[in-house]
N, C-alpha and C positions, 0 to 999 in steps of 0.2 A: 502494500499500500505505499503509496506515495501522493505527492501534494498536485492539484489542477492548479493553485494560484498562480503559478508565473509558467506552466507549462513545463514546468522542470521534472516533472515526474509523473506518474499514473496511479490510483487507485483509494485516495483518501477520499475522494466521493463515492467510491464503493460502498466504502464501508457505513457510511452513513445511510446510502440507499439500501442496505442490507440490515441494518440494525432496526430494532423493535421497540418499543416503549416499554419502560419497567412495569406499567401497570401491564402489559400483554405478558411479561415476562412472569408475573404473579397469578397472573389466571391459567398460564399454561403450565407451571410447574407440577400440578398434579396430573394433568394430562399427560406429560412425559415420561413421568414416574411410572404411571400406568401403562402406557404403550412401552415402553421397555421389558416391563414385568413380562406381558403379552408377547413381545418379541423372542423373549429368552425360552417363554414356553414352547412357542410355536414354528421359529423360525428355524433352520436346518442348520446343523451346527458344522458348519463348513470347516473342513481343515484345510490347511495350505500344503498346496500342489507340491509333489518332491523335485519339483525342479527349483521351489524357492528356499532362500536360507530364512532365516529367523529375524525378525526385525528386533527381537531382546538379546540378540547374540552377536558377539563379534565376527563381522563379514569380509573375509579377506579379499571379495572381488571389489570393494570399493575404496577409495583413497585412503579415507583415515579410518581402517577398519574396528577399532574400538570406540570410534564415536557414535553416534546415533545416523539410525538410516532408514532411508522408508518412506512410503506417502504419508501425509497426514490430514485430517479437515480442518479447516477452521469453524470454529463456533464463536463467533463475533460477540460480542456482551449484548443479550437481549434479544437476539435476531430469532426471529419467528421460527425459521426454518432450521434452526437447531434441532427441533422433534423430529424431525423425519430424517436427521442425521442417527439419532440415537433408534429411530424404529427400523432404519435400512441398512446401518451400516456396520453396526455392532459384529456383524457374522461375517464379514466380507474380507477373505483373508489377504486380499491384496490390500486393503488400507492398514496400516499399522498402528495408528491411534489418531487423535483426537490435539489441538490445541486450544488451549483453555486460555482465558483472558482474564489476567488477576488486575483488577482497580484499586489502585493504593486506595482513595479515599473510602471504598468499601469496607477495606481491611481493617486499617489504621485507625484507631481510636483516639489517640491521641497519650501525649507521656503521661496523662495524670488517669488515664482508665485503667480499670483492673478486672479483668486481662484488657492487657492494649491490644491485642489483635485479635479479631474475629475473623476467621479463616471458612467460615460455615459457606459463604458465597462461591468460594473456589470448589472446596470440598464434594458440595452438593453436584458440580458438574462433571469433577474427576469419578465419583463413583461408579456410572454405569461403565464408563470405558474401562477402569480396572478391573470390575468385575467380570468382563468378558475379556481380561487377559491382555486388554491391549496398553500400550505406551500412550503417556498422556505427556505434552510439554506446555511451558508456562510462557505466554508473552504479559510481560509488565508493562499497565499503564500507569504514566505519571500526570499524562493530559489525554485529553479524547477530540473528537470531531465534532464542528458545527458551532452554532451561535449559543448554544445553551451547554456545554461542552464545562464540566467541572470535576475532573478526577484528584485532581491533589486535596490533600484534607486540610480542613477549615483551620486546623490549629497554625497550621503552615502559612497560609495568607496570611493570618495575624502579624506574622512577622516579616514577611518576605513582600516585595514591591509586586505588583502584576499588573498585565495589560490584559485589553480583550480586543477580539478581531472576531469577525464573522466566520472563520474556517475552524478558528479552535476554542471560541470561548474565553472564558477565565483562564489566563495562564500566567506562571509564575517567572519571572524572571530567572533562567535558570542557572547561571553563575553566581547569584547572591549567596552567602555562605550560610544562610539558613536554611534554603532549599537543598542544599548540598548535603548539609550534614544530615538532615531530616531524609532525605533520599536514601543515600548511603543506608542509614539506620535500619531504614525499610528494606532494601537490598539482602542487607545481613538477615534481616529474621525471614525473608523468603527462602535463603539457603539454608538457615538452619531448620525452618520447617518442612523442608521438600527435598533437602540433600541427602536424606537416608532412605527416601520413598523409592523404593525399586521399582515402582512403575513410572517414574519421572523419567524422562528422556532428556531435555535441555531448557534451560531458561533463557528467555530472551528479554533484557533488559531495555524498554524504548528511555532512549534518552531527549528526545525532542517530543516530537508529533505522533501522539501513540504509541508504536513498539517501537520507532526508526529513530535516525539522526536528524532529521530536519527541523530546524529552526521554528517551531510553532509560534505564529505572532509575528515574525519577522520583523515586519515593517515598522512596527508598533513596538517592538524591541528596540529598534535603533533610538528611540528617545530615553532609553537606558543605558546607550554604550555600546550595542549589539553592535560588533563586527567580525570579520573571519578569525582575526587572532582570538579574541575573547572565546568565539564559538569551538575554535579548535584546542583552546590550552582548556576549557570547561570539559569538553569530550573525552581527551586525552585523561586530563586528571579521574575521569568516572571510570574509563578503562581500566586505568590503575588500578584504580582502588576494587573492580572488580577481579583482577588478578589477584589481587593481596586476600581475598576472600578465601582462594582454595578450595573453590566449591567442589564436591565432589561430581556433579554433574556438570555436562557442558554447557559453558555459557556461549551465547551469540549475539551480536548486533546486527540491526537492520542499517546497510547503508541507504544512502541517498542523495543526492544534487541538490544544489541552489543556487540561484542566480541567474542572470541573463545576459550572455549564454551560462549554460550552468559551469560551474569551475569541476570540472572532473579529476583536477589534481589533488582538491580537497580533497575529495570522496578518496582518490588513492592513498593519499596520504592516514587518512584513516583506517582503511583497509590495513594498511602494514602495520598500523602501531596494534591492533586489533589483533592480528598475525601471529605479530610477536609474543602476546600476551596467551596466547593460545586460544583465545576468542573466536570461537565460527563466526563467517562474514557473509551477507545475505544481500537478499536485495527481494522487493515487495511491489514488482512491476514488468514482471514478465507477459508479455503479448508477441503474438506471431511478428510483429513490427521489428522486432530483435533478430528473428531469424535471417528475415529480408537485408534488413541493416549490418548485421554482421557476414553475410556475404557478398555485401557489395563493400565492406572496408570501412561503414562508417560507425559510430559507436551505440551499443544496445542502451537499453536506459542507465543512467546514472554510470556507464559504461562498466557496467557488470560483467559484458565478456572479457573484455580484455585484463580486467580486475582477477577475475575467475582464474584465467588462464595462468596469470601469474602466481597466485598462492595456493594453488591446485596439489594435493598431498601434503600442504604445510598445514593445514587447517580445514576442518570442515564446510563446506560449500551449500548455502541454503537458498533456496530461489522459492517464490511465491509469486501467481500470478497478480497481476493488476487488475483486476475484474473475473468474474465467473467468463468462462468462454461460450465462443457463439459454436455450437457444432457444425453448422452451415460453412465454417472458415470465414465469415464475415468481419470486419472490423465492428469495434476496435479491438479486442482480444485476440479472434481466430479460435482456430479448433487446437484442443487437446491433442490431436492426430497430428499436428505440425510442430506444436512446442514442446511436448515431453519427449520426442526422441532428440530433437536440437538440445536441449537441457542437459539429457544425460549424458551426449558427445561430449558438453562440456564438463563432463565430471563432477554434476552437482549430486550430492548423495542424499539431503534431505530436502522434502517437496512440502508447499505447504498450499493445499486445493480449496476452492471453496467448496459447499455442501452441493451445490446445484451441479458442479462438473461431477460428481460421483454420483447424484442421482439419473442424472444422463443415462450410467450403466447400470444401475442396480435398482432403481424404484420403477416398476411398471406404470406407475401412475402419472411419471414425468413426462409432460408433454412433447419430449425429446425421445423419448426412451424406443418407440418403437422405429422411429428412423435411423438413430445414433447409437444403440446401446451396445451393438456387437462391435462398431470400431471402436468404440470408448472403453469397450472391457477389454479389446486386445491391446489398446496402447497401453494399460495399468497392468494386465496381466504380465506385459513383457517389460514393463518396469520391474515389478515386483521379481522378477526372475532376476534383476541385477540387485536390487535394493534391500529383498526380502520381505517375508510377508508374516502374515501372524496365524 
């Protein structure tokens, strides 16, 4: 996921489009759990193909064998389609598991609270997947998307200057010491809570907008001194702190580019610093346009193609589509049958895909199932033979 604000990235608007409301989540919670129970009773207990390695074990065929690998489904906060993921994907062997979003404000009740952290919003999402033997990954949001977004705890805003903008709502001055100290404490708490959970694969901490490094409300932050040098120092300091946590789980960062034209050298510098710290590097904007641009010698989104080739084998590579695919191959995203084989050729070993893209292959009620499920299922099966299944 990336920002549409300056056309330097793709995908942020898709988060807003795919997210439901908090009220709808509350109304759906009971139905989701009931659906999960029915699925576990009636769905066939599919076993991985003999051709698949296991998502949960080291896999010699990928570049970093001991790191996480596989195809994962994105469960965006309060997205109504998440219920269909639980109903249709828990027993699909090609799907290694799910990416669960940790919203800082929902968990951290503040230094004066006892207990300080309420992990129930996270644990409730994890449980169906863990019971099904799947891997779960955590994507931590300190900020969100949309004019009403507010994922930073109130106690942080009480001591940190903030700005507002239409794309990201109420946003802290990230490099303020009060924000840095508070967020680092939460990072440590996340690793402390889930670092020993055998079902957790990797943790991606968002350092800017959502789960990425893009400077949310960048233009408004200029009134508080934003510059590339300040942003670089902030990102490097946070990546260094992540390294200092000695996390038992693989940590990851979501790369992005900003500026007009996008400063791709800046993105490469962040990638290098992360890789040196043992942090997986990723991009959340894959589309079929990247396939064509790379073939023509042009940069992929935020230059991920060239960056990944530079760091393949040195750190795990993570890729997410910039939005749900278009099975007929039309823009903006294009078809998974074009994107996924190309991304595999770039040695990507962790994929984060939208629920809709798996439903094309595995949900007979999906409007695209009849026409496209065979080709989508085939491309997922081919990927699982490389990346593992469950």
